[in-house]
Backbone as ProteinMPNN parsed JSONL, in Angstrom:
{"seq_chain_A": "MLLQILVMGKIVECGPMFRNKVIKLISKALDVPEREAAEQLNKDLKVNKAWLKRKWRHKPSH", "coords_chain_A": {"N_chain_A": [[0.835, -1.204, 0.0], [1.874, 1.258, 0.861], [3.916, 1.495, -1.006], [2.408, 1.835, -3.348], [1.284, 4.348, -2.865], [3.541, 6.007, -2.664], [4.618, 5.733, -5.163], [2.741, 6.159, -7.128], [2.051, 8.826, -8.153], [4.502, 9.51, -9.286], [4.835, 7.669, -11.385], [2.926, 8.472, -13.215], [3.945, 10.977, -13.829], [6.568, 10.455, -14.776], [6.509, 8.647, -16.821], [7.052, 5.847, -19.14], [9.74, 4.852, -18.768], [10.374, 5.103, -16.017], [8.255, 3.667, -14.991], [8.849, 1.052, -15.864], [11.088, 0.493, -14.314], [9.915, 0.484, -11.799], [8.181, -1.677, -12.085], [10.024, -3.747, -12.366], [11.197, -3.622, -9.824], [8.979, -4.273, -8.207], [8.435, -6.866, -9.105], [10.74, -8.17, -8.299], [10.649, -7.757, -5.515], [8.262, -8.998, -4.733], [8.662, -11.399, -5.8], [7.53, -12.293, -8.241], [6.617, -12.856, -11.728], [7.51, -10.319, -14.161], [5.426, -9.507, -15.81], [3.177, -10.092, -14.33], [3.556, -8.4, -12.169], [3.306, -5.975, -13.495], [0.615, -6.05, -14.259], [-0.602, -6.009, -11.756], [0.239, -3.522, -10.877], [-1.031, -1.821, -12.736], [-3.669, -2.309, -12.049], [-3.705, -1.313, -9.429], [-3.104, 1.344, -9.921], [-5.356, 2.216, -11.359], [-7.322, 1.941, -9.4], [-6.348, 3.736, -7.487], [-6.32, 6.155, -8.914], [-9.033, 6.563, -9.324], [-9.802, 6.831, -6.684], [-8.394, 9.121, -5.94], [-9.58, 11.028, -7.623], [-12.187, 11.002, -6.608], [-11.634, 11.904, -4.034], [-10.707, 14.522, -4.456], [-12.92, 15.639, -5.645], [-14.754, 15.976, -3.63], [-13.721, 17.948, -2.147], [-14.17, 21.026, -0.593], [-14.584, 24.051, -2.42], [-12.888, 26.898, -1.899]], "CA_chain_A": [[0.0, 0.0, 0.0], [2.787, 2.405, 0.93], [4.579, 1.568, -2.313], [1.446, 2.417, -4.285], [1.113, 5.774, -2.597], [4.794, 6.686, -2.977], [5.02, 5.563, -6.547], [1.684, 6.425, -8.093], [2.225, 10.121, -8.791], [5.737, 9.506, -10.068], [4.636, 6.901, -12.612], [2.172, 9.317, -14.122], [4.826, 12.056, -14.263], [7.838, 10.078, -15.385], [6.3, 7.858, -18.019], [7.367, 4.423, -19.248], [11.047, 4.459, -18.234], [10.247, 4.955, -14.569], [7.307, 2.575, -14.791], [9.531, -0.22, -16.027], [11.911, 0.317, -13.12], [9.02, 0.123, -10.697], [7.702, -3.035, -12.34], [11.139, -4.639, -12.018], [11.308, -3.63, -8.364], [7.854, -5.017, -7.638], [8.558, -8.285, -9.424], [11.796, -8.692, -7.423], [10.224, -7.714, -4.121], [7.199, -9.977, -4.495], [9.095, -12.638, -6.436], [6.569, -12.688, -9.277], [7.067, -12.439, -13.054], [7.301, -8.885, -14.404], [4.101, -9.267, -16.395], [2.22, -10.115, -13.221], [3.786, -7.16, -11.425], [2.747, -4.891, -14.308], [-0.847, -6.118, -14.154], [-0.938, -5.565, -10.404], [0.484, -2.084, -10.844], [-2.104, -1.179, -13.49], [-4.877, -2.418, -11.24], [-3.572, -0.393, -8.3], [-3.166, 2.709, -10.442], [-6.756, 2.524, -11.666], [-8.013, 2.115, -8.121], [-5.88, 4.956, -6.84], [-6.766, 7.312, -9.679], [-10.45, 6.746, -9.005], [-9.861, 7.299, -5.307], [-7.941, 10.512, -5.924], [-10.62, 11.861, -8.232], [-13.264, 11.108, -5.622], [-11.15, 12.699, -2.918], [-10.661, 15.932, -4.83], [-14.248, 16.115, -6.004], [-15.5, 16.339, -2.425], [-13.039, 19.038, -1.45], [-14.904, 22.287, -0.769], [-13.789, 25.045, -3.141], [-12.933, 28.2, -1.226]], "C_chain_A": [[0.871, 1.256, 0.0], [3.481, 2.607, -0.404], [3.672, 2.24, -3.335], [1.392, 3.927, -4.121], [2.364, 6.546, -2.997], [5.011, 6.784, -4.474], [4.002, 6.126, -7.529], [1.896, 7.73, -8.861], [3.425, 10.136, -9.716], [5.547, 8.779, -11.392], [3.946, 7.765, -13.644], [3.094, 10.408, -14.684], [5.961, 11.562, -15.147], [7.695, 9.17, -16.595], [6.928, 6.47, -17.966], [8.708, 4.012, -18.645], [10.951, 4.17, -16.738], [9.332, 3.782, -14.231], [7.976, 1.22, -14.856], [10.428, -0.521, -14.834], [11.056, -0.168, -11.962], [8.529, -1.314, -10.856], [8.788, -4.053, -11.987], [11.271, -4.762, -10.508], [10.213, -4.474, -7.725], [8.029, -6.51, -7.886], [9.663, -8.931, -8.577], [11.288, -8.824, -5.991], [9.2, -8.805, -3.808], [7.532, -11.328, -5.098], [8.031, -13.175, -7.394], [7.132, -12.267, -10.634], [6.721, -10.968, -13.307], [5.921, -8.597, -14.966], [3.034, -9.196, -15.301], [2.325, -8.828, -12.399], [3.156, -5.984, -12.156], [1.229, -4.866, -14.199], [-1.308, -5.592, -12.807], [-0.832, -4.05, -10.306], [-0.634, -1.328, -11.562], [-3.397, -1.181, -12.694], [-4.844, -1.375, -10.124], [-3.681, 1.05, -8.762], [-4.602, 3.117, -10.729], [-7.522, 2.808, -10.393], [-7.631, 3.456, -7.506], [-6.311, 6.211, -7.58], [-8.222, 7.614, -9.36], [-10.588, 7.342, -7.606], [-9.451, 8.764, -5.221], [-8.991, 11.445, -6.5], [-11.755, 12.09, -7.245], [-12.858, 12.065, -4.513], [-11.193, 14.186, -3.267], [-12.042, 16.49, -5.144], [-14.978, 16.633, -4.763], [-14.852, 17.478, -1.649], [-13.813, 20.333, -1.666], [-14.025, 23.31, -1.478], [-13.961, 26.405, -2.489], [-12.262, 29.23, -2.101]], "O_chain_A": [[0.634, 2.193, -0.763], [3.623, 3.733, -0.881], [4.109, 3.105, -4.093], [1.446, 4.681, -5.093], [2.269, 7.616, -3.598], [5.52, 7.782, -4.983], [4.36, 6.526, -8.637], [1.916, 7.728, -10.091], [3.372, 10.71, -10.804], [6.05, 9.232, -12.419], [4.337, 7.786, -14.811], [3.03, 10.726, -15.871], [6.278, 12.188, -16.158], [8.665, 8.949, -17.321], [7.288, 5.977, -16.897], [8.81, 2.93, -18.065], [11.392, 3.124, -16.263], [9.599, 3.01, -13.31], [7.721, 0.346, -14.028], [10.515, -1.667, -14.394], [11.419, -1.098, -11.242], [8.469, -2.071, -9.887], [8.507, -5.09, -11.386], [11.436, -5.859, -9.974], [10.47, -5.278, -6.83], [7.8, -7.325, -6.992], [9.548, -10.091, -8.183], [11.469, -9.855, -5.343], [9.26, -9.45, -2.761], [6.784, -12.291, -4.933], [7.681, -14.355, -7.358], [8.023, -11.42, -10.696], [5.765, -10.439, -12.74], [5.313, -7.575, -14.648], [2.126, -8.366, -15.34], [1.318, -8.248, -11.991], [2.552, -5.106, -11.54], [0.625, -3.802, -14.064], [-2.273, -4.832, -12.717], [-1.694, -3.385, -9.73], [-1.126, -0.317, -11.062], [-4.127, -0.19, -12.665], [-5.814, -0.652, -9.9], [-4.277, 1.884, -8.08], [-5.021, 4.223, -10.387], [-8.273, 3.78, -10.304], [-8.493, 4.213, -7.059], [-6.633, 7.222, -6.955], [-8.6, 8.767, -9.154], [-11.394, 8.245, -7.38], [-10.081, 9.553, -4.517], [-9.263, 12.512, -5.949], [-12.225, 13.214, -7.065], [-13.635, 12.927, -4.103], [-11.657, 15.005, -2.474], [-12.303, 17.675, -4.933], [-15.727, 17.607, -4.836], [-15.37, 17.918, -0.622], [-14.085, 20.701, -2.809], [-12.839, 23.424, -1.166], [-15.043, 26.991, -2.523], [-12.186, 30.401, -1.728]]}, "name": "protein", "num_of_chains": 1, "seq": "MLLQILVMGKIVECGPMFRNKVIKLISKALDVPEREAAEQLNKDLKVNKAWLKRKWRHKPSH"}
């Protein structure tokens, strides 16, 4: 969970090069194939993007 939060914004900013590094790190850390790590990452990103959108939508605009 912490990894998702730390990494999410950076992936969006830094594009594919950074993403690939993260995927390699995840696959090493969890000892899964890179493709599986990539799928997991995509899933987490979608969830987090939706969550962020929701979070900002409810913020009162002053």
